[in-house]
C-alpha angles and dihedrals in degrees: 000000000000126000119213112306140307097257094054091049092051092051091044096047094046092048093048091048093051093042090051090052091052091047089056090046092050094049097048090054087063089224107135097177123102113234123193096221091048094048092048091051093049090049094048093043092049094050093043093047093048092051093048091046093052093045092050091057089071089066113068095206132130093224092052089053089050091049091056089056095044090050090065091056092049094050093047094046091050089049094054098037104038105021101035091030097226121159118268094256095045092046090052092050093049090046090054092048094048096046092044093052094048093046093048092045092050092051094045091050090049090052090054093050092048086053096045097041113040091189094047116119118178120232088183100059081023122231096161135052117255110272092011093110133007122262109247134192095269087064092056091044090048095055096035092058090057094077100053092038090052091054092047094048092046092052090047092050091049090054097041098042098037091112091048089051091056091049090050093051091053099047124063089185093055091047091054092049091048092046093052095045091042091052090053091049095048093047089052090051090047093053092044094052090046090052093048093048094047096045093036093228122186096210124202134193089232092052103078094190092063100030111137100253094198087073088060088048088053088062089049090052091050089052089049090051091050090050092050091050090050091051090047091052089052089049091051091051089051090050090051090052091048091049090051091051091046090052090051091050090048091050091051091049091050090050090052090049091048090051090051091049092049089052091049092046090051092050092046092050089052089052091051091048089052089063090067095077093048091053096044092049091040094231094160097166092051089045092053091049091047091050093049095047102037118014099036092049092051091049090050090055091053093047093045093050094048092049092046091058098036092105090066087083088073091067108091096176100096100206092051093045092049092051093049092045093050096044097044094043090052089049091053092047087056090057096258117145097236127171137173124207129193131152098184134049123253111214100156139012124203096224135074105283093216091056091047093049090050092049096047091042092055091048093050094043090053092047093049092047091049092050092046090053092047094047092217141048141080138278116213122185123181141172130198142151129249104193105299093344125098117217129197119190126189120186127181137170113260141173111292093230095050113134119218094209091057092052091055093055115102110250097017116134137158085218132057123324118285099027099096101087096102104089092037090054090045090056091051093050093046090049090056091057108072095196096049122093121191124201126184130187145161122212115177107311095338119100112199130193122185127192117192119192110198113223 
C-alpha cells in the first residue's frame, strides 16, 4: 500500500529530521521560552534544508550526500552561535551534541524497523533507489516517530547529564577535550552516513561490516563520562581536604588574634587600675597628663583599627570575609597600619572560594611578613567592580630595590631559606582558574598585587 508520492515523502522526512534536530537543540539549551527570532530561524532553516535535501537526491553523488549531512552542522552551529548568542566553543560543543543525538537516534530507529518489518527498506537513509519500491506506511511511521523520540531523548539527557554539564561549564580544559573528541566522533558519523547513503546499505546489528559505528562511539562517550565523574569526585574530595585545612588555618589565626586581644585587654586593665592612685591622691594634673599620653592614645588605636576595617561588612561571602578579618586584625595587632576599602557589596564570586581564599591568603601573608621585616610601612587592601569583573588589590610597603623577577622565582625569599614558595604557589593556583587574572607590579617602595575575577 502506497502513501501519497515520493516527492512529498522526501520533503516530509527531511523537514521532520531537521525539526527533530532543532527540538533537541532547543531542549539542551534549557531555554523553555518561545522567541520570535528563534522560531523564524527554525522555520526558515527547516524549509531551506528540506528543499536542498530533496534537490540533492536527484544527483547520485557521494559529495552531494556528504553536503546534506554537513548542512545540518552548519544550520545548528548558526542557531547556537548567532541566534542563541553562545560563544564559538560552546556553540560548537552543543552543535556536536545535537547532531550526534539525532544521527544516532535515526540509525537506532532504523535498526528497530529493519528488525520489526523484514520487507521494510528505508527511502530516508536510504537503502533503496528512488522509485525502486513504493513508500509504505511503515516509512511514514518510521520518520514520524523521530520527532517525539528526539524530544524524549533530549529531556532524558538533560536530566541524566546535568552534573556533567555543570562540570563542562566550569572547566575550559574539559570543554577542549570534549570538543576535540566530539569533532572526531561527528566526522566518523558523517563519513558513515555518507557511505550508507551512497551505497544504499541496509545495515544490521548482526552484520559487523555495516554496523552503525556511532553506537560503539556512544559506549566510548559513556566511558568518558564515567571517567570524568570519577575525576570530579576525586577533585571534590581534594577540595574538602583543602577546605578542612583552610578551616584549621583560620582557627589558628583566630586563636592568635584572641591571644593578642587578651594581651591588650590585660594591659588596658592595668592602665585603668593605675588611675586609682591618681584619683585617691587627687593628683589631677598628673592624671590629665597620664590620660593624654597613655589612655587617649590607646583608645585612638582601637577606634582607628575598627574604622579601618569597617568596610569588611560589605563582604557577604563568609569565607572571604573571615579570611580578610583574621589577616587584617592580626596585622593591626602587630602594629601594622592596615586598612580595607570597599564601596560595593560582594554577595557572590564566580570562582572556587577555596582557590580564592588561598590566593588572597598568600598575598596577605607575604605582605604582612614583608612589613614585619621592614618594621614600618602600610598595608592597603581594596575591592571594586569593573563592569561584571571583581577586582581585589593589595598594596604594601617594600624595599625600594626589590626586583619583581626575583619574587616570581620559586624558592626566592628575602628571609631565611625555604620560605619563598608563596608567589610561585600563587601563580600555580591562579593558572588553574581560567577566569582569574593576576597582575603584579612595584612602583617605588609600593608592591602591588591585583586579582581580577572575570564575571
